[in-house]
N, C-alpha and C positions, 0 to 999 in steps of 0.2 A: 391665811396662807402666807408663808414667808415670801418676801420679795427679794430678788437678786438683781444685781447690776450687771448688765451684759453690754459689751462693746463688740461690734461686729462690722467688719469691712470685707466685702467680696472684691477680689482683684481679678481683672481680666488682662491678659497679655495680648497686645496687638502690635505686630511688626516691631517687637522689642520695646514697645512703649507700654506704660501701665495706665490702665483706665480704671478708676474706682467707681463701683456702683454705690450710689449715695444712700446707704442704709445706716440708720442710727438706732440702736436698741438700748433703751435706758428705762429701768424699772418696768419692763414689759411693754414699752411703746416703740413703734417703728415709724420712721419718716419714709413713706414709700416714694419710689422714683417715678416722676412724671413720664408718661410714654404716650405717644400719639399712634393710634391704630386706625388707618384709613379703610374705607370700604374697598374690597377687592374689585378692581375695575373689570367690566365686561361690556363689550359693544353689542352683545347678544341679549335681547330682552329675556330669553328663557333662562339665562344664567345670571342676570343682574341681581335677582333676589337672592340667589345662592351666595353671591359675592358679599352682599350685605350681611347675610346670616353668618358666614364664616368669620367676618370681622367682629361681629357681636360675640360669638362664642370665644374667640381669642381674647377679646377685651374682658369678658366675664371671668374667664379662667385666671388671667393675670391679676385682676383685681382681687379675686378671692384668695389668692396666695398671700395677700397682705404686704407684698414687697413692691407692688407697682400701683400707680395711680393713673388710669387711662384718662386722657383729656377729652372733655366734651367735644364732639365733632362740630358743634356749632361755632367753636373758636377757630376752626381750621381756615387758613387763607388759601392754600393751594388745593385745587380740586383733585379728586381721585383720577380723573382722566388725564390731567396734566402730570400728576405724580407718576403715572404709568410710564412716562417718558424720562423720569428722573426727578429727584427732589430739588426744590429750591430751599436750601438749608436756612437761609435768613428768615423765610416765612415760618419755619418751625422754631427757630430761636426766639422769635418775637412772642410766641405763646408759651415759652419756657419748657418746651418738650426736650428731654435729654435723649430720648430714643424715638425712632420712627419705624413703623411697620407699614409696608405697602404691598400690594399684590395684584395679580391679574388672574382671570379665569376664562378659559375657552372651552368650547364643546365641539367634539368630533364624533358623530354617530351617537352611540350610547355611552361614550366616555367623556370625562371632563379632565382638563389639565389645570392644576392650581399651582401658581408660582408666587413665592413671597420673597421679600427682601427686608432685612433689618439693618438700620443705619444708626450710627452714633452722630447725633445732630451737631454737637460742638466740635468734634474732630472731623466732621464732614466726610465720613468714611462708611462704606458698606461693611458690616460685620459678618453677615451670613446671607446666603441666597440659595433657595432650593426649589425644586419643581416636582410635583407629584401627579400621577395619572391614575384615575380610578373611575368607578361607576358613579353616576350622579347621586345615588342613594347613600354613598359613603362620605358625603361632604362634611358631616359632623365629625367623623373619625379623623379626617384630614385636618380639621380645625384643631383637634386635640394634639395631633402629631406636630403641627406647626407651633402650637403653644409650648410644647415640650422643648422644641428646638430653640425658641426664643428664651425660655426660662433657663435652659442649660447654658446658652451662650452668655447671658448676662449675670448669672449667679455663680457659675462654676459647679453647681449641683446638677444631677440629672433631673429630668422632668418627672411629673407624676400625673399628668392630665389624661393620657391615653390609658385609663385604667377603669376597673369596675369595682363596685361595692356589693357584697352579698351580706344580708342581715336577716334577722328574724322580725317579721311584720306581726304586730300584735293588735288584737281587737277583742272587745268583750269585757265582762266584769273582772275585777281584780282576782277573784278566787276561782275563775274559770275562763282564763284567756285562751283564745284561739291563736296558735302560733304557726306561721307559714314562712317558708324560705322565700325571699324576694331578692332580686338583683337589679342593678341600675348602673349607668355610667357614673363616674365620680361627680359629675355636675347635675345628677339626679334625672337626666334624660333617659329615655328607653327603659323605663321601669316596667318590670313584669314579675309575676309570682311564679315560683317554681314548684311549689306544692299546694295542695288544695285546702289545707287546714284540718283535714280529717284525722290527723295524728300530730302529736307534739314534736317539734324540732328545736334543737338548741345548738349553740356553739359551732356555726358553720365556719370552715376555713378553706382557703383556696390552695390548689396545687400550684407548683412553680410554673406550669404552662398556662395557668389561669382558666383551663377548660373543664376542670373537675373540682368538686367541693367535697370535703369530708365533714360530717356532722354527727350529732347524737340524736337518736329518735326512739320513740316508743312504738314504732310501727309494728314490731313483732312482739306479741304477748305483752306482758306487763313489765318486762325487764328492758331497760334502755340498752340500745346497741349502737355501735359505730357503723355508719354507712358512707358509701361514696356515691356521689351524684354526678353524672355526665351532663354538663350544661347543654351541649349541642344535641344530644339524642334524648335526654330526659330519663335515661336508664339509671336505676338505682340498684346497688348491690350491697349486701351486708358484709362487713369486714370481720369474718370469724364469728362463729356461733358459740361464744364462751358460756359456761354454766352460770356465771355471775354477771355483774353489771360492768359494761365498758362505756367510757365517757371521755370528754375533753380531748378529742383527737386533733393532731396537727401533722401535716406532711413534712418530710425531710426536705432539705434544699434541692436534692436531685429528684424528688417526687417518687422515689422507689420504696420508701418506708413511711410508716405512720407511727408516731409516738402517742400513747394514750394511757389513761388510767384504767386499771382493772381491779374490781372488788371481788376477789375470789371468795365464795361462801365458805370454803374450807379454812381460809386464813382469817377472814373477818375484818380486814382493813384493805384499803386501796393501795396499790403499788404502781410504779411506772413500768410500762412494757413498750418495746419497739417491735412492730410487726412488719416483716418483709412482704411486700405486696405480690411479688412474683411467686414465692414459695409458700406464703401464708404461714410461715414459721415465726413464732413470737419468742422474744427474748426478754426475760425479766431484768430490769435495770436496778431497781431499789429493793432492799430486803430488810425491813425493820417492822416494829410494831406500830409505827406512826402511820398517819394518813398522808400519803404522797400523791399530789395531783397537779394538774395544769402545767404539763411540761411543754417546753418550746425549744427547738433546735437552734444552735448557733448558726450563723450563715455558712460556715465551712463544714457543718454537719458533724463536727467532732465532739461537741459537748451539748448538754441540755441544761436548761434552768427550770426549776420546778418549785412549788411551795409545799411545805411540810410543817406539821405540828410536833416534830420530834424534839424540839427544845421547849415545849410547853405552848407558847404562842406560835402563830403561823409566821414563818420566815421563808426567805428565798434561799435556795441552794443551787450550786452548780456541780455537775459531775461529768466525767467522761462516759462514753457509751458502754464501757464495761462495768460501770457502777462503782469504780474505785475512786478514792480521793474526793469524797463528797465534802464540799466546802460551803459553809454558810456565808452569804455575802451581805444580807440586810442586817443593820446594826441598831437602828433607831427604835423608839417606842412605837406601839401600834401593831396591827396584824396585816400581813402582806398576802395578796392574792393575784391571780391571773398574770404571771410574768410573761413577757414576750420580748424576744431578742430583736434589736434593730437590724434591718437589712445591711447596714454599714458595719455592724459588729461592735460599735462603740458604746451603745447604751442598752439598758434593759428597762422597759416600761412596765408598770405594775399598777394594781389597785391597792389602796391602803385604807384601813379603817382605824381611826384614832379619836378618842374623845367625843364619840357620837357623830363624827363627821367622816364622810368618804372623800378620798382624793385619787386623782390620777397623778402618778409620779414617775420620775426617771432617775436612774443612777448609772454610774459607770459599771463595767462588768465585774470589777473587784469590790463593788458596793460603796465606793467613795462618791462624793459630790451628789448625794441624794437631794432632790428638790421636788416640790409639789407644783404642778402646773395647772391643775384644775381641781375644783372641789364642789360639793353639793350635798344635799340631804342623802342622795344616793347616786353615785357615779361609778361606773365599772367598765371592764372589758376593753382595754386599749388595743388598737391595731395600728401598725405603722404604714405610712405611705411607702412606696417602693424606693424612694430616695432617702428615707430615714429622717426627713425634716419635719413631717407633720404626723399627728396622731388623730385617730377617730375613736370615739367611745360612745356609750349611751348614758343618759342622765335622766333621773327622775326627781322632779322638784317636789318639795313638801306642799301639800294642798292646804288651803286656808280653812277648810271646813273642819277636819278632824286631826290635822297634823300629820297624816300619813302621806305616802307618796302618791302622785298622780300618774299620768301617762308617761311612758318612757319615750325619749326622742334621741336621735343621733346628733352628735356634735363633732366638729373638727377643731384643732388648735395647732398653732405653731409650737415647735419644740421649746421655744423660749417662754411659753405661757401667754403669748400675745395672739390676738386675732381669733378668739373663740367664735365659732359660727354654728348656728343650728342648721342641720341638714333636713330639708323639707321632704317628707315622705307621705304617701296617701294615708297610712295608718301609723300607729305608734311603732317604735322600732327599738330593738336591742341587739346585742351580740354582733356588731359589725365586723367584717373582715375585708381588708383592702387587697386587691389583686396585684400581682406584678404588672409591669408594663405589658400591654397587649402585643406590641410589635417586637 
């Protein structure tokens, strides 16, 4: 994999003064910023444990981002009880913490109030403070919301912790795998299966409101069909009973349409269609003898990117929703698959196969500055975090026994190619999709 040199500085403006977050990215390495996250103080025994748990979730979230280094609490000088009255900044300078997070938690009836404050230790200033009131069972969700607020304040990017992941859970022999829809929080908590494995499911994708999923399934007859699944009710509905095969669905940014591939038996090849969910009227976008698949909307909903073999090898193309002015954007050697537009609109991620190796790559929307950020014997299916900074995908490592692939697992990585991490799931996993922010 080619290596690139990246220099990265995030600037925060505070009262007309500039504070730099100490990030250095060189050849895919980052120097994370030290941060102290104290236990959220509570004088009530029933919420003392919750305060510690909230602190732990925030610490784990920020550490996994690769941008922050939470300091071991054993090094803390000031207690959480004392800190609830205000920080002694010299105590935190001694342990070389650049930022400090403190909090309080109180309980009234069946409600808890959670308050947090973020400080710049060396400037000796409060950067942000917020208070939330919710039911006790929502403490983990509040932890993610606070993590997002801290991440956003210190990096300038929006957060991504208050999100969910849907994916295909896999078990069984390679030639007869059971595939079920599964969902979990981005930190792997609250895992549950959405389907029972009695039918095959593939390519799940979230709606913009993150309460519905579209996916492909063989639940009806032997032809694959596109379905919509309501997460809250468990209700499934088929999206048009076409005579041929429909697959690779994705929602439009407003959630009112689905773009998908349709293999009409009368035509013999697959084309890109957009289906209006209110009227159930479909519109054909591409019209060629090529195989056109895996379409993804731009964030403004005005264009789609897809892959096609119209030039011989599989390449990536962009077109408007009327199918006019189709433009090829991929330029390098190899074959390109599964393009997906970044939520920020600045990059397109994709799978690439070249020289017996699979890659996850990104390029700018005009095809320039292509770079590979992950590789493996088999790696596929990128999905963006809602802030456009991280990618998730699935990877299959080559087994030692026969040289074929083993169990698939989910991984995440920073856009720079740094901080690749395996996502722990109960079973093997493939086809991940990252939800928008829940709040």
